[in-house]
VMD Tcl script that builds the backbone (N, CA, C; Angstrom):
set m [mol new atoms 438]
animate dup $m
set s [atomselect $m all]
$s set {name element resname resid chain x y z} {
  {N N UNK 1 A -37.888 -4.818 -149.083}
  {CA C UNK 1 A -37.216 -5.903 -149.766}
  {C C UNK 1 A -38.065 -6.368 -150.946}
  {N N UNK 2 A -39.292 -6.787 -150.680}
  {CA C UNK 2 A -40.164 -7.266 -151.749}
  {C C UNK 2 A -40.595 -6.115 -152.645}
  {N N UNK 3 A -40.805 -4.957 -152.088}
  {CA C UNK 3 A -41.205 -3.798 -152.885}
  {C C UNK 3 A -40.133 -3.481 -153.918}
  {N N UNK 4 A -38.877 -3.538 -153.509}
  {CA C UNK 4 A -37.783 -3.278 -154.436}
  {C C UNK 4 A -37.705 -4.356 -155.500}
  {N N UNK 5 A -37.922 -5.583 -155.124}
  {CA C UNK 5 A -37.847 -6.682 -156.078}
  {C C UNK 5 A -38.953 -6.572 -157.117}
  {N N UNK 6 A -40.188 -6.300 -156.655}
  {CA C UNK 6 A -41.301 -6.273 -157.589}
  {C C UNK 6 A -41.256 -5.066 -158.506}
  {N N UNK 7 A -40.614 -3.985 -158.079}
  {CA C UNK 7 A -40.531 -2.805 -158.930}
  {C C UNK 7 A -39.397 -2.898 -159.937}
  {N N UNK 8 A -38.474 -3.839 -159.743}
  {CA C UNK 8 A -37.388 -3.986 -160.697}
  {C C UNK 8 A -37.895 -4.692 -161.944}
  {N N UNK 9 A -37.208 -4.515 -163.029}
  {CA C UNK 9 A -37.649 -5.123 -164.286}
  {C C UNK 9 A -37.493 -6.633 -164.224}
  {N N UNK 10 A -38.272 -7.322 -165.054}
  {CA C UNK 10 A -38.234 -8.783 -165.035}
  {C C UNK 10 A -36.914 -9.322 -165.570}
  {N N UNK 11 A -36.177 -8.512 -166.331}
  {CA C UNK 11 A -34.893 -8.974 -166.838}
  {C C UNK 11 A -33.775 -8.781 -165.818}
  {N N UNK 12 A -34.072 -8.102 -164.723}
  {CA C UNK 12 A -33.084 -7.875 -163.674}
  {C C UNK 12 A -32.770 -9.183 -162.959}
  {N N UNK 13 A -31.558 -9.322 -162.487}
  {CA C UNK 13 A -31.195 -10.554 -161.799}
  {C C UNK 13 A -31.751 -10.603 -160.386}
  {N N UNK 14 A -32.324 -9.509 -159.888}
  {CA C UNK 14 A -32.907 -9.488 -158.547}
  {C C UNK 14 A -34.411 -9.260 -158.617}
  {N N UNK 15 A -35.090 -9.964 -159.461}
  {CA C UNK 15 A -36.535 -9.829 -159.614}
  {C C UNK 15 A -37.282 -10.848 -158.784}
  {N N UNK 16 A -38.505 -11.107 -159.196}
  {CA C UNK 16 A -39.357 -12.067 -158.503}
  {C C UNK 16 A -38.718 -13.454 -158.506}
  {N N UNK 17 A -38.057 -13.816 -159.600}
  {CA C UNK 17 A -37.401 -15.131 -159.657}
  {C C UNK 17 A -36.392 -15.302 -158.530}
  {N N UNK 18 A -35.658 -14.258 -158.235}
  {CA C UNK 18 A -34.676 -14.309 -157.146}
  {C C UNK 18 A -35.382 -14.480 -155.801}
  {N N UNK 19 A -36.467 -13.735 -155.599}
  {CA C UNK 19 A -37.224 -13.849 -154.343}
  {C C UNK 19 A -37.782 -15.259 -154.176}
  {N N UNK 20 A -38.247 -15.844 -155.276}
  {CA C UNK 20 A -38.785 -17.207 -155.218}
  {C C UNK 20 A -37.673 -18.194 -154.872}
  {N N UNK 21 A -36.509 -18.021 -155.467}
  {CA C UNK 21 A -35.391 -18.928 -155.157}
  {C C UNK 21 A -34.955 -18.807 -153.696}
  {N N UNK 22 A -34.947 -17.588 -153.180}
  {CA C UNK 22 A -34.599 -17.393 -151.769}
  {C C UNK 22 A -35.631 -18.075 -150.879}
  {N N UNK 23 A -36.907 -17.915 -151.214}
  {CA C UNK 23 A -37.963 -18.539 -150.416}
  {C C UNK 23 A -37.882 -20.067 -150.511}
  {N N UNK 24 A -37.529 -20.593 -151.672}
  {CA C UNK 24 A -37.345 -22.043 -151.811}
  {C C UNK 24 A -36.211 -22.533 -150.918}
  {N N UNK 25 A -35.136 -21.759 -150.837}
  {CA C UNK 25 A -34.019 -22.118 -149.962}
  {C C UNK 25 A -34.462 -22.114 -148.503}
  {N N UNK 26 A -35.197 -21.102 -148.109}
  {CA C UNK 26 A -35.694 -21.014 -146.735}
  {C C UNK 26 A -36.590 -22.217 -146.435}
  {N N UNK 27 A -37.467 -22.557 -147.364}
  {CA C UNK 27 A -38.353 -23.721 -147.173}
  {C C UNK 27 A -37.557 -25.012 -147.060}
  {N N UNK 28 A -36.507 -25.141 -147.874}
  {CA C UNK 28 A -35.707 -26.365 -147.805}
  {C C UNK 28 A -34.965 -26.465 -146.480}
  {N N UNK 29 A -34.557 -25.345 -145.918}
  {CA C UNK 29 A -33.913 -25.361 -144.603}
  {C C UNK 29 A -34.905 -25.805 -143.525}
  {N N UNK 30 A -36.128 -25.337 -143.632}
  {CA C UNK 30 A -37.144 -25.706 -142.649}
  {C C UNK 30 A -37.469 -27.188 -142.695}
  {N N UNK 31 A -37.400 -27.789 -143.879}
  {CA C UNK 31 A -37.750 -29.203 -144.047}
  {C C UNK 31 A -36.528 -30.112 -144.000}
  {N N UNK 32 A -35.445 -29.683 -143.419}
  {CA C UNK 32 A -34.171 -30.396 -143.462}
  {C C UNK 32 A -34.203 -31.751 -142.783}
  {N N UNK 33 A -35.063 -32.001 -141.846}
  {CA C UNK 33 A -34.985 -33.203 -141.020}
  {C C UNK 33 A -35.008 -34.496 -141.820}
  {N N UNK 34 A -35.532 -34.464 -143.008}
  {CA C UNK 34 A -35.570 -35.685 -143.817}
  {C C UNK 34 A -34.264 -35.923 -144.562}
  {N N UNK 35 A -33.423 -34.892 -144.659}
  {CA C UNK 35 A -32.250 -35.003 -145.512}
  {C C UNK 35 A -30.938 -35.099 -144.754}
  {N N UNK 36 A -30.873 -34.571 -143.567}
  {CA C UNK 36 A -29.615 -34.536 -142.823}
  {C C UNK 36 A -29.645 -35.621 -141.757}
  {N N UNK 37 A -28.557 -36.350 -141.617}
  {CA C UNK 37 A -28.515 -37.462 -140.678}
  {C C UNK 37 A -28.357 -37.045 -139.231}
  {N N UNK 38 A -27.581 -36.026 -138.953}
  {CA C UNK 38 A -27.301 -35.609 -137.596}
  {C C UNK 38 A -28.454 -34.785 -137.029}
  {N N UNK 39 A -28.896 -35.139 -135.826}
  {CA C UNK 39 A -29.989 -34.407 -135.195}
  {C C UNK 39 A -29.601 -32.964 -134.894}
  {N N UNK 40 A -28.362 -32.731 -134.465}
  {CA C UNK 40 A -27.900 -31.365 -134.187}
  {C C UNK 40 A -27.886 -30.531 -135.451}
  {N N UNK 41 A -27.399 -31.101 -136.550}
  {CA C UNK 41 A -27.372 -30.379 -137.821}
  {C C UNK 41 A -28.792 -30.086 -138.297}
  {N N UNK 42 A -29.692 -31.036 -138.087}
  {CA C UNK 42 A -31.088 -30.848 -138.471}
  {C C UNK 42 A -31.699 -29.700 -137.683}
  {N N UNK 43 A -31.499 -29.697 -136.364}
  {CA C UNK 43 A -32.039 -28.615 -135.534}
  {C C UNK 43 A -31.450 -27.270 -135.915}
  {N N UNK 44 A -30.153 -27.229 -136.199}
  {CA C UNK 44 A -29.523 -25.975 -136.607}
  {C C UNK 44 A -30.104 -25.470 -137.918}
  {N N UNK 45 A -30.278 -26.365 -138.890}
  {CA C UNK 45 A -30.822 -25.966 -140.188}
  {C C UNK 45 A -32.271 -25.508 -140.051}
  {N N UNK 46 A -33.056 -26.228 -139.265}
  {CA C UNK 46 A -34.453 -25.828 -139.068}
  {C C UNK 46 A -34.544 -24.508 -138.321}
  {N N UNK 47 A -33.699 -24.307 -137.337}
  {CA C UNK 47 A -33.689 -23.045 -136.600}
  {C C UNK 47 A -33.345 -21.887 -137.535}
  {N N UNK 48 A -32.321 -22.070 -138.351}
  {CA C UNK 48 A -31.957 -21.039 -139.322}
  {C C UNK 48 A -33.102 -20.787 -140.296}
  {N N UNK 49 A -33.712 -21.853 -140.814}
  {CA C UNK 49 A -34.838 -21.705 -141.732}
  {C C UNK 49 A -35.997 -20.952 -141.102}
  {N N UNK 50 A -36.310 -21.280 -139.856}
  {CA C UNK 50 A -37.401 -20.584 -139.158}
  {C C UNK 50 A -37.069 -19.112 -138.924}
  {N N UNK 51 A -35.840 -18.831 -138.532}
  {CA C UNK 51 A -35.436 -17.441 -138.325}
  {C C UNK 51 A -35.521 -16.641 -139.618}
  {N N UNK 52 A -35.058 -17.229 -140.717}
  {CA C UNK 52 A -35.136 -16.538 -142.003}
  {C C UNK 52 A -36.584 -16.343 -142.435}
  {N N UNK 53 A -37.411 -17.349 -142.244}
  {CA C UNK 53 A -38.822 -17.233 -142.597}
  {C C UNK 53 A -39.500 -16.152 -141.766}
  {N N UNK 54 A -39.189 -16.105 -140.478}
  {CA C UNK 54 A -39.721 -15.036 -139.632}
  {C C UNK 54 A -39.299 -13.664 -140.136}
  {N N UNK 55 A -38.037 -13.523 -140.501}
  {CA C UNK 55 A -37.543 -12.241 -141.009}
  {C C UNK 55 A -38.275 -11.827 -142.278}
  {N N UNK 56 A -38.465 -12.781 -143.175}
  {CA C UNK 56 A -39.166 -12.484 -144.422}
  {C C UNK 56 A -40.598 -12.058 -144.139}
  {N N UNK 57 A -41.301 -12.798 -143.284}
  {CA C UNK 57 A -42.697 -12.477 -142.990}
  {C C UNK 57 A -42.840 -11.178 -142.213}
  {N N UNK 58 A -41.918 -10.916 -141.298}
  {CA C UNK 58 A -41.987 -9.675 -140.526}
  {C C UNK 58 A -41.686 -8.462 -141.385}
  {N N UNK 59 A -40.859 -8.645 -142.418}
  {CA C UNK 59 A -40.475 -7.499 -143.236}
  {C C UNK 59 A -41.615 -7.019 -144.122}
  {N N UNK 60 A -42.386 -7.932 -144.711}
  {CA C UNK 60 A -43.437 -7.476 -145.614}
  {C C UNK 60 A -44.363 -8.606 -146.033}
  {N N UNK 61 A -45.063 -9.180 -145.102}
  {CA C UNK 61 A -45.936 -10.312 -145.396}
  {C C UNK 61 A -47.094 -9.922 -146.303}
  {N N UNK 62 A -47.605 -8.699 -146.155}
  {CA C UNK 62 A -48.724 -8.272 -146.989}
  {C C UNK 62 A -48.322 -8.246 -148.462}
  {N N UNK 63 A -47.139 -7.779 -148.754}
  {CA C UNK 63 A -46.662 -7.716 -150.140}
  {C C UNK 63 A -46.393 -9.126 -150.677}
  {N N UNK 64 A -45.885 -9.986 -149.838}
  {CA C UNK 64 A -45.648 -11.372 -150.255}
  {C C UNK 64 A -46.960 -12.019 -150.674}
  {N N UNK 65 A -48.038 -11.718 -149.959}
  {CA C UNK 65 A -49.331 -12.318 -150.277}
  {C C UNK 65 A -49.865 -11.871 -151.632}
  {N N UNK 66 A -49.293 -10.833 -152.204}
  {CA C UNK 66 A -49.723 -10.345 -153.516}
  {C C UNK 66 A -48.932 -10.972 -154.665}
  {N N UNK 67 A -47.934 -11.779 -154.363}
  {CA C UNK 67 A -47.108 -12.416 -155.385}
  {C C UNK 67 A -47.474 -13.899 -155.429}
  {N N UNK 68 A -48.156 -14.331 -156.499}
  {CA C UNK 68 A -48.679 -15.703 -156.547}
  {C C UNK 68 A -47.623 -16.797 -156.358}
  {N N UNK 69 A -46.457 -16.644 -156.912}
  {CA C UNK 69 A -45.439 -17.691 -156.784}
  {C C UNK 69 A -44.950 -17.827 -155.348}
  {N N UNK 70 A -44.836 -16.719 -154.639}
  {CA C UNK 70 A -44.434 -16.783 -153.231}
  {C C UNK 70 A -45.569 -17.339 -152.373}
  {N N UNK 71 A -46.805 -16.956 -152.693}
  {CA C UNK 71 A -47.944 -17.490 -151.946}
  {C C UNK 71 A -48.066 -19.000 -152.141}
  {N N UNK 72 A -47.739 -19.463 -153.336}
  {CA C UNK 72 A -47.776 -20.900 -153.586}
  {C C UNK 72 A -46.806 -21.634 -152.670}
  {N N UNK 73 A -45.622 -21.080 -152.484}
  {CA C UNK 73 A -44.645 -21.693 -151.566}
  {C C UNK 73 A -45.164 -21.681 -150.133}
  {N N UNK 74 A -45.784 -20.582 -149.741}
  {CA C UNK 74 A -46.308 -20.492 -148.374}
  {C C UNK 74 A -47.478 -21.454 -148.190}
  {N N UNK 75 A -48.364 -21.519 -149.176}
  {CA C UNK 75 A -49.520 -22.411 -149.077}
  {C C UNK 75 A -49.105 -23.875 -149.020}
  {N N UNK 76 A -48.055 -24.225 -149.736}
  {CA C UNK 76 A -47.662 -25.636 -149.816}
  {C C UNK 76 A -46.534 -25.987 -148.849}
  {N N UNK 77 A -45.328 -25.511 -149.126}
  {CA C UNK 77 A -44.140 -25.926 -148.372}
  {C C UNK 77 A -44.152 -25.424 -146.931}
  {N N UNK 78 A -44.394 -24.138 -146.754}
  {CA C UNK 78 A -44.378 -23.573 -145.398}
  {C C UNK 78 A -45.511 -24.164 -144.571}
  {N N UNK 79 A -46.683 -24.264 -145.163}
  {CA C UNK 79 A -47.826 -24.820 -144.426}
  {C C UNK 79 A -47.582 -26.265 -144.009}
  {N N UNK 80 A -47.016 -27.067 -144.910}
  {CA C UNK 80 A -46.708 -28.451 -144.567}
  {C C UNK 80 A -45.716 -28.516 -143.408}
  {N N UNK 81 A -44.676 -27.697 -143.478}
  {CA C UNK 81 A -43.688 -27.668 -142.400}
  {C C UNK 81 A -44.347 -27.289 -141.081}
  {N N UNK 82 A -45.188 -26.258 -141.101}
  {CA C UNK 82 A -45.808 -25.790 -139.864}
  {C C UNK 82 A -46.745 -26.835 -139.277}
  {N N UNK 83 A -47.524 -27.478 -140.117}
  {CA C UNK 83 A -48.453 -28.499 -139.614}
  {C C UNK 83 A -47.682 -29.688 -139.052}
  {N N UNK 84 A -46.685 -30.149 -139.778}
  {CA C UNK 84 A -45.938 -31.308 -139.296}
  {C C UNK 84 A -45.120 -30.970 -138.056}
  {N N UNK 85 A -44.646 -29.745 -137.957}
  {CA C UNK 85 A -43.843 -29.348 -136.812}
  {C C UNK 85 A -44.699 -29.038 -135.591}
  {N N UNK 86 A -45.881 -28.481 -135.811}
  {CA C UNK 86 A -46.725 -28.158 -134.659}
  {C C UNK 86 A -47.328 -29.421 -134.056}
  {N N UNK 87 A -47.440 -30.469 -134.856}
  {CA C UNK 87 A -48.030 -31.711 -134.346}
  {C C UNK 87 A -46.998 -32.602 -133.665}
  {N N UNK 88 A -45.746 -32.454 -134.014}
  {CA C UNK 88 A -44.712 -33.336 -133.484}
  {C C UNK 88 A -44.002 -32.690 -132.302}
  {N N UNK 89 A -43.730 -33.472 -131.308}
  {CA C UNK 89 A -42.952 -32.970 -130.181}
  {C C UNK 89 A -41.500 -32.862 -130.624}
  {N N UNK 90 A -40.836 -31.817 -130.190}
  {CA C UNK 90 A -39.456 -31.659 -130.627}
  {C C UNK 90 A -38.785 -30.514 -129.913}
  {N N UNK 91 A -37.970 -29.825 -130.634}
  {CA C UNK 91 A -37.197 -28.714 -130.121}
  {C C UNK 91 A -38.128 -27.555 -129.717}
  {N N UNK 92 A -38.077 -27.106 -128.471}
  {CA C UNK 92 A -38.948 -26.014 -128.030}
  {C C UNK 92 A -38.681 -24.697 -128.765}
  {N N UNK 93 A -37.437 -24.473 -129.173}
  {CA C UNK 93 A -37.116 -23.256 -129.908}
  {C C UNK 93 A -37.807 -23.258 -131.271}
  {N N UNK 94 A -37.750 -24.381 -131.961}
  {CA C UNK 94 A -38.412 -24.488 -133.260}
  {C C UNK 94 A -39.924 -24.393 -133.082}
  {N N UNK 95 A -40.437 -24.980 -132.010}
  {CA C UNK 95 A -41.876 -24.870 -131.728}
  {C C UNK 95 A -42.274 -23.415 -131.513}
  {N N UNK 96 A -41.466 -22.653 -130.783}
  {CA C UNK 96 A -41.802 -21.243 -130.565}
  {C C UNK 96 A -41.735 -20.448 -131.865}
  {N N UNK 97 A -40.766 -20.775 -132.720}
  {CA C UNK 97 A -40.718 -20.145 -134.047}
  {C C UNK 97 A -41.975 -20.495 -134.839}
  {N N UNK 98 A -42.392 -21.750 -134.751}
  {CA C UNK 98 A -43.582 -22.198 -135.463}
  {C C UNK 98 A -44.805 -21.413 -135.025}
  {N N UNK 99 A -44.960 -21.226 -133.732}
  {CA C UNK 99 A -46.097 -20.463 -133.208}
  {C C UNK 99 A -46.040 -19.019 -133.711}
  {N N UNK 100 A -44.872 -18.429 -133.694}
  {CA C UNK 100 A -44.726 -17.042 -134.170}
  {C C UNK 100 A -45.028 -16.933 -135.668}
  {N N UNK 101 A -44.555 -17.884 -136.457}
  {CA C UNK 101 A -44.824 -17.868 -137.904}
  {C C UNK 101 A -46.320 -18.014 -138.152}
  {N N UNK 102 A -46.967 -18.910 -137.424}
  {CA C UNK 102 A -48.415 -19.083 -137.579}
  {C C UNK 102 A -49.137 -17.791 -137.229}
  {N N UNK 103 A -48.702 -17.126 -136.173}
  {CA C UNK 103 A -49.307 -15.850 -135.795}
  {C C UNK 103 A -49.141 -14.816 -136.910}
  {N N UNK 104 A -47.951 -14.715 -137.476}
  {CA C UNK 104 A -47.722 -13.750 -138.555}
  {C C UNK 104 A -48.566 -14.080 -139.788}
  {N N UNK 105 A -48.667 -15.351 -140.123}
  {CA C UNK 105 A -49.504 -15.738 -141.253}
  {C C UNK 105 A -50.967 -15.414 -140.970}
  {N N UNK 106 A -51.394 -15.641 -139.737}
  {CA C UNK 106 A -52.775 -15.350 -139.371}
  {C C UNK 106 A -53.066 -13.857 -139.475}
  {N N UNK 107 A -52.172 -13.042 -138.955}
  {CA C UNK 107 A -52.440 -11.606 -138.954}
  {C C UNK 107 A -52.324 -10.965 -140.328}
  {N N UNK 108 A -51.528 -11.535 -141.212}
  {CA C UNK 108 A -51.307 -10.877 -142.492}
  {C C UNK 108 A -51.944 -11.580 -143.692}
  {N N UNK 109 A -52.187 -12.878 -143.594}
  {CA C UNK 109 A -52.656 -13.626 -144.768}
  {C C UNK 109 A -53.868 -14.501 -144.478}
  {N N UNK 110 A -54.604 -14.224 -143.428}
  {CA C UNK 110 A -55.681 -15.133 -143.032}
  {C C UNK 110 A -56.768 -15.275 -144.081}
  {N N UNK 111 A -56.986 -14.247 -144.891}
  {CA C UNK 111 A -58.015 -14.351 -145.934}
  {C C UNK 111 A -57.589 -15.283 -147.058}
  {N N UNK 112 A -56.293 -15.372 -147.318}
  {CA C UNK 112 A -55.802 -16.232 -148.395}
  {C C UNK 112 A -55.446 -17.628 -147.903}
  {N N UNK 113 A -55.282 -17.777 -146.604}
  {CA C UNK 113 A -54.872 -19.068 -146.030}
  {C C UNK 113 A -55.901 -19.576 -145.023}
  {N N UNK 114 A -57.168 -19.463 -145.344}
  {CA C UNK 114 A -58.216 -19.833 -144.390}
  {C C UNK 114 A -58.094 -21.278 -143.922}
  {N N UNK 115 A -57.970 -22.183 -144.854}
  {CA C UNK 115 A -57.887 -23.604 -144.495}
  {C C UNK 115 A -56.620 -23.895 -143.716}
  {N N UNK 116 A -55.492 -23.362 -144.185}
  {CA C UNK 116 A -54.222 -23.613 -143.523}
  {C C UNK 116 A -54.222 -23.055 -142.103}
  {N N UNK 117 A -54.748 -21.851 -141.921}
  {CA C UNK 117 A -54.782 -21.247 -140.583}
  {C C UNK 117 A -55.658 -22.071 -139.655}
  {N N UNK 118 A -56.774 -22.556 -140.150}
  {CA C UNK 118 A -57.643 -23.405 -139.334}
  {C C UNK 118 A -56.909 -24.677 -138.907}
  {N N UNK 119 A -56.186 -25.273 -139.831}
  {CA C UNK 119 A -55.433 -26.490 -139.513}
  {C C UNK 119 A -54.306 -26.183 -138.525}
  {N N UNK 120 A -53.595 -25.066 -138.726}
  {CA C UNK 120 A -52.513 -24.689 -137.807}
  {C C UNK 120 A -53.046 -24.566 -136.391}
  {N N UNK 121 A -54.130 -23.826 -136.258}
  {CA C UNK 121 A -54.669 -23.556 -134.923}
  {C C UNK 121 A -55.169 -24.840 -134.280}
  {N N UNK 122 A -55.860 -25.676 -135.047}
  {CA C UNK 122 A -56.351 -26.929 -134.461}
  {C C UNK 122 A -55.188 -27.838 -134.076}
  {N N UNK 123 A -54.130 -27.889 -134.884}
  {CA C UNK 123 A -52.960 -28.709 -134.558}
  {C C UNK 123 A -52.286 -28.206 -133.284}
  {N N UNK 124 A -52.093 -26.887 -133.189}
  {CA C UNK 124 A -51.471 -26.324 -131.992}
  {C C UNK 124 A -52.329 -26.581 -130.761}
  {N N UNK 125 A -53.627 -26.359 -130.912}
  {CA C UNK 125 A -54.539 -26.544 -129.797}
  {C C UNK 125 A -54.533 -27.999 -129.341}
  {N N UNK 126 A -54.561 -28.911 -130.312}
  {CA C UNK 126 A -54.543 -30.337 -129.967}
  {C C UNK 126 A -53.233 -30.712 -129.283}
  {N N UNK 127 A -52.121 -30.174 -129.781}
  {CA C UNK 127 A -50.834 -30.497 -129.154}
  {C C UNK 127 A -50.794 -29.994 -127.715}
  {N N UNK 128 A -51.282 -28.787 -127.507}
  {CA C UNK 128 A -51.283 -28.237 -126.155}
  {C C UNK 128 A -52.195 -29.048 -125.239}
  {N N UNK 129 A -53.340 -29.473 -125.744}
  {CA C UNK 129 A -54.241 -30.298 -124.942}
  {C C UNK 129 A -53.601 -31.638 -124.579}
  {N N UNK 130 A -52.964 -32.272 -125.549}
  {CA C UNK 130 A -52.320 -33.565 -125.305}
  {C C UNK 130 A -51.210 -33.415 -124.272}
  {N N UNK 131 A -50.391 -32.377 -124.442}
  {CA C UNK 131 A -49.309 -32.152 -123.479}
  {C C UNK 131 A -49.848 -31.858 -122.089}
  {N N UNK 132 A -50.944 -31.099 -122.019}
  {CA C UNK 132 A -51.546 -30.799 -120.726}
  {C C UNK 132 A -52.067 -32.079 -120.080}
  {N N UNK 133 A -52.704 -32.945 -120.866}
  {CA C UNK 133 A -53.212 -34.203 -120.328}
  {C C UNK 133 A -52.073 -35.103 -119.857}
  {N N UNK 134 A -50.983 -35.152 -120.615}
  {CA C UNK 134 A -49.835 -35.955 -120.210}
  {C C UNK 134 A -49.234 -35.417 -118.915}
  {N N UNK 135 A -49.156 -34.115 -118.805}
  {CA C UNK 135 A -48.622 -33.496 -117.592}
  {C C UNK 135 A -49.515 -33.814 -116.395}
  {N N UNK 136 A -50.828 -33.749 -116.585}
  {CA C UNK 136 A -51.752 -34.062 -115.503}
  {C C UNK 136 A -51.645 -35.530 -115.089}
  {N N UNK 137 A -51.486 -36.429 -116.050}
  {CA C UNK 137 A -51.324 -37.849 -115.733}
  {C C UNK 137 A -50.051 -38.089 -114.934}
  {N N UNK 138 A -48.969 -37.418 -115.327}
  {CA C UNK 138 A -47.712 -37.560 -114.596}
  {C C UNK 138 A -47.870 -37.070 -113.158}
  {N N UNK 139 A -48.556 -35.961 -112.981}
  {CA C UNK 139 A -48.768 -35.436 -111.632}
  {C C UNK 139 A -49.606 -36.393 -110.796}
  {N N UNK 140 A -50.632 -36.971 -111.408}
  {CA C UNK 140 A -51.469 -37.921 -110.695}
  {C C UNK 140 A -50.678 -39.164 -110.289}
  {N N UNK 141 A -49.820 -39.655 -111.187}
  {CA C UNK 141 A -49.000 -40.814 -110.886}
  {C C UNK 141 A -48.036 -40.515 -109.760}
  {N N UNK 142 A -47.460 -39.326 -109.769}
  {CA C UNK 142 A -46.538 -38.942 -108.693}
  {C C UNK 142 A -47.260 -38.848 -107.369}
  {N N UNK 143 A -48.468 -38.311 -107.388}
  {CA C UNK 143 A -49.256 -38.203 -106.151}
  {C C UNK 143 A -49.641 -39.582 -105.624}
  {N N UNK 144 A -49.958 -40.495 -106.521}
  {CA C UNK 144 A -50.331 -41.847 -106.103}
  {C C UNK 144 A -49.152 -42.606 -105.533}
  {N N UNK 145 A -47.954 -42.340 -106.035}
  {CA C UNK 145 A -46.756 -43.005 -105.542}
  {C C UNK 145 A -46.352 -42.480 -104.172}
  {N N UNK 146 A -46.748 -41.304 -103.837}
  {CA C UNK 146 A -46.386 -40.720 -102.543}
  {C C UNK 146 A -47.352 -41.170 -101.544}
}
mol reanalyze $m
mol bondsrecalc $m
mol representation Tube
mol addrep $m
């Protein structure tokens, strides 16, 4: 997909500009929660955005990392979405997409996203620790009530 786009001429309607616009659309879908009033619509839009982002990264993340305009979107918009989503409790499906996207970014772009990957991992780790502590507290409270 990206290989075909980058090899096409810059005057072509399916060049890098098109890839950037598609990535901007995917990013806007991921960040929908601020714009859509309905929680179901927000979850649907975020789920679609995450699925599309996964497809893009799985298809050719290494090539994407070589295109500065696409990397800028990943460094800024995608990273912000992932950090804010990994820190907030919410839809488990979106959380699993978030973990998978972070894994793909780590395996393919870790040299270019050192700071972002460190933040992703610390956010995920902290969320898992907090959830584990909350679960342990609930178990202790249940045991004390019995």
